N, C-alpha and C positions, 0 to 999 in steps of 0.2 A: 661440338658437332662432329669434328674430325674423328674422335674416338668411336662414335656411334657408327660411322660408315666404314671404319677400318675392317670390321668383321666381314662386311659385304665385299669389300675389295679383296680381302684374303681368300674368301670363299670362291670368288670369281677367278682369281689368279691360280689358285690351287687346282681348279678343274679345267684350266686352259680355256676359259670363256673370255672373250675380248669385250672391251667397252662397245665396240661396233656391233657385236652379236646382241648385246642387251639393247642398244639403241634401236636396232632393226626390229627387235621383238616388241618393244613398247611404242614404236613409231616416233622415236625422238632422234637426237643427234649424239654423236660420240662426245662432243664437248659438254652436253648436258650431263652425261654419265660421269665424265671427268669432274665437272663442277660439284656433283653430289659427293664423289669420293674425296675431293679436296675440302669439302665443307663450305664451298662458296655459294651453294644453293641448297635450300631445304627440299627434301624428297617429298613429293606429294603422295597421298595415300594411294592414288591410282598407279603412280609410277612404282611405288614400293610393292604393290601387288603384282605389277607387271614384271619387276625384277625377280621376284620370287618365282613367278611362272616361268620366266626364261631359264633360271637356274634349274628348275625342275625338268624343263624340256631337255636339258643336257644330262639328266640323270642324277642331279644333286638332290638328296633328300633334305628338304628345308621347309621352313614356314617363316612368317614375318618375324616371329620372336627369335628364331635362330639366325636369321640374316641381319636383323636389326635388334640385337639383344637387350639394349638398354630400355628398361620399362618406361623411362621418361620420354623416349622417342615417340610413343603413342600420343603424348600430350603436345609434342612439338610438330607433328606432321601437319602439313597444311591440308585442310579439308576441302 
């Protein structure tokens, strides 16, 4: 799981988007985003979409496949 989230974390850090920015956007907590990044919690499909939306709102061109590039991710996302 950690490798799947690494790209998301790198994208976020490269564009100077904080965990708190994403948490605010999706209506969650900073610790939830941290848990996603550390692989302690599976990203829900709704949160994955929200994360992509947040990154886009900061001008980052991305989609689910670029932020979460592992094709197996789609099978592991909690519906």
